[in-house]
N, C-alpha and C positions, 0 to 999 in steps of 0.2 A: 705648603708643598705635599706634605706627606698625609696630610689628611685627604687633600685633592685626591691624590693616588689612590688612594683606599676608596674613597668615593666612586672613582671609576670603575677601578677593580670590581666593586661590588655589583654597580650597575651592569656591569659587562656579564658577571656571572649570573645575574638575575633574568638578563635577555637571554642567555644562553639556556638556562630552565625551563622559560615560557616556551622558548622553541622546540626543548625536546618535548614539554608537557605537551603542546599542541601538535606535534607528531603523532606521539600516540596517541589523541584523541582522534585526528585522522584516520589513520590505522584501526581502531575499534570501530569508529561509523563504518567504514567501506570494508569491514569482515562481517559487520552485522549485515549490510546490504548482500555480500555474497552468501551468507547463510539463509538471508531471505528468500535471494533467489532460487537457491537449491529447493526450499521449502514449496517455493512456487511451482518449478518442475515436477517436485514427487506428486505436487495434489495434482498436477497434469495429466501424469500419467494413469490415475486412477480412472475406473471404469465408472460408470455412471451409477450402479448400484452400489459402489462402495462409498459414494458422495450423496446417494438418495436419502434426503430426512425425511420423505411422507410418512413411512413406516412409524418414526419415534414420532411426529405430529398427530399420528393418528392414537396413539396408544397416550399422547398427552391429554388430546383433548376428550378420552373415554376417563381419564381420572378427573379433570377440570369438570365435564359435564356442561360446557358451553351451549346454552341453549335458543342463542339470539339467532334470528333471521338475518342472513348474511345480505349485504346490498349487494346489488346488479353490478358489478364493476369488472369492465372487459379491459385489457392489455393485449396489443397486438405488438410481436417483437419476432424479428428473423421469421416471418413466415408462418408462425404461429400464434394463434389465440390463447390467452389466459383469461379462464372467468372464475372471478372470485364464488360466485354462488353456484355454479355448474360442477366445479373440480377444484374445492375451497385447498386441498394440501397442496396441488399442483400450484396453484397460484400463490402460495406463501411461500414454498420451496424455490420458484421463479425471481420473487423476490428478495429471497436470502441471497440467493447464488449471484445475484446481480448487487446486491448491498455488499456482497463479498470481495469482488470484483472490484469495487468504488475503495475499500478499506485496505486490502491487500496491496492495492498500487498505489494508495496514498500514503503506507507506510514506506515502501520502496523509495518513493520519491523524497520523502523526508529524508530517508538513512543516507541516499545518494547528493541530495542537497545540502544537507549538516556536514556529511564529510568535507565536502569540496569547500563550505565556508569557513571551515577550519584551517583550509590551505589558504585563507586569505584572497580567494578567487573571487572575482566580482560577480555580484548578485544573479546580473542577465547571463553570465556563463554559466552560473551555477545551475540556474533554472533551466536553461534551456539543455544543458549536458544531462542534469536529471530527467526531465522530459522525452529527452532523445532515448534514455537509455530505458524508460518505462515503455515507450512505441516499442523499442527492440526486442526488450524480452517477453513484452505483452502478445507480439507477433510471434515470435518461436512458441510462447506457449500455448497461441491458438494453434501453430502446427502441431505440436507436439500431440494436442487432444484430438484431432482427426484420425490417430492412430489407436486411440483409447476406445475399447467396447463401448455403444451406444451414447458415444460423444460426438459434438459438433464442434466445429470450429465456425466464428464469425468474426467479419472485419469490424461488426458493429460493438464486440466485446473489446474491440481493443481501442474504440472510440471511448468505451467506457472507463476504461482502465487509463487511458489519458485524462480525461475529465477527476477521475480521483487522484490523479499525481498531483494535477494542479490545484485541487481542494486540499491536498494536504501539506502542500508547498504554503499554500494561502493559509491554512490554519496553524502549520507552524511558524512561520514568520508573524503573525499578528500576536501569538502568544509571545514570540521571544520580545517582540516589542512594548509589549505590556508589560512584560518581567523587568523591561530595561528601565520603565519609567518609574517603577515600584524601587 
């Protein structure tokens, strides 16, 4: 009887510790998401000139001495044409900016999703909440951008951000599934 009581007491303490540990992880994940949102909004308030990487690209290519002829690749986005052959620095910067949208919002979605998963919320609820938050934050980001010098806001970027959020959650859950198998 005494041994059984100690085993139950031990199990109770173990469960209490696990709950406490899980609540710290939830707080950590959601605090990281909050910091990430602040970083996104700080980037939104920067002017185009503050974020322009074209001068850096020009300095880099002078040091590297790229002598290849560029292919004639054209992209159309939000009423603008980006040509690799005619304006290579603007083209590369455009790709960099759009890739940044994908990555920044992939991280945001993973932070929100991961925090909610530690709370033992259903997978569907976690995904839905994370993606709704991505759309809300991305919409606010685009709204803020319209007040920054030489920046434009675009609903297309919100869609790109949502795609980034979906990809982030898919990659995160895929990695977690592989880790669990090992």
